[in-house]
C-alpha positions in Angstrom: -4.3 4.4 -2.4 -5.9 7.7 -1.4 -3.8 9.3 -4.7 -5.9 7.5 -6.9 -9.2 9.2 -5.7 -7.9 12.2 -3.4 -5.5 14.8 -4.5 -4.3 17.8 -3.3 -3.2 20.9 -5.8 -2.7 24.3 -4.7 -4.5 25.4 -7.7 -7.8 23.8 -7.0 -9.9 24.4 -3.9 -7.2 26.7 -2.2 -5.0 23.5 -1.7 -7.9 21.4 0.2 -8.2 17.6 -0.3 -10.4 17.1 -3.6 -11.7 14.0 -5.7 -9.4 14.0 -8.3 -10.7 15.0 -11.7 -13.1 17.3 -9.7 -13.3 20.4 -7.9 -15.3 18.5 -5.1 -13.6 19.1 -1.7 -13.3 16.0 0.7 -15.0 18.4 3.4 -18.0 18.9 1.6 -18.5 15.1 1.0 -17.9 14.7 4.6 -19.7 17.6 5.8 -22.7 16.1 3.5 -22.5 12.7 5.2 -22.4 14.1 8.6 -25.5 16.1 7.6 -27.7 12.7 7.3 -27.1 12.1 3.6 -26.3 8.5 2.4 -23.2 7.8 0.2 -25.4 7.2 -3.0 -26.9 10.5 -2.3 -23.5 12.1 -1.9 -22.4 10.9 -5.0 -25.4 11.5 -7.1 -25.5 15.1 -6.1 -21.8 16.1 -6.4 -21.5 13.9 -9.8 -19.3 11.3 -8.2 -18.9 7.4 -7.9 -19.7 5.8 -4.8 -15.9 5.0 -4.4 -15.2 8.4 -4.5 -17.4 9.1 -1.1 -15.9 6.1 0.3 -12.1 7.4 -0.4 -13.4 10.8 1.0 -14.2 8.6 4.4 -11.1 6.6 4.2 -9.0 9.9 3.8 -10.6 11.3 7.1 -9.8 7.6 8.9 -6.2 8.2 7.7 -6.0 11.4 8.9 -7.4 10.6 12.1 -4.9 7.3 12.5 -2.0 9.9 11.8 -2.7 12.4 14.4 -4.5 10.2 17.2 -2.3 9.2 20.0 -1.5 5.3 20.1 -2.5 4.6 24.0 -4.6 6.4 26.5 -1.4 7.3 27.9 0.2 9.3 25.1 -3.4 10.9 24.9 -3.1 12.3 28.5 0.7 13.1 27.9 -0.4 15.3 24.8 -3.0 17.1 27.1 -0.1 17.8 29.8 -0.6 15.3 32.3 2.3 13.3 33.8 0.7 9.6 33.4 2.9 7.1 35.7 0.8 4.1 35.1 -2.8 3.6 34.0 -4.2 4.0 37.3 -3.0 7.7 37.9 -2.1 10.9 36.2 -1.5 14.4 37.3 -1.9 17.7 35.6 1.3 19.3 35.1 
């Protein structure tokens, strides 16, 4: 899925994820969107297709899903809290 549009190559952009066939880093695309640019504006600015910009958003979602705890209890545990149940947690 992401490999169709997003690649990581140590010889391109210092190994950062980029849009395949370009040297445009995903972080630049996401930063442009965060700065208020519209998807079509970003695509036009960097000579990309709309689907490339959408792939950058999907890539971010993939990273977040892969790194986020699956529950509030897991999140609290990752922050070094003892979680006995959903009503109480204590700092270790």
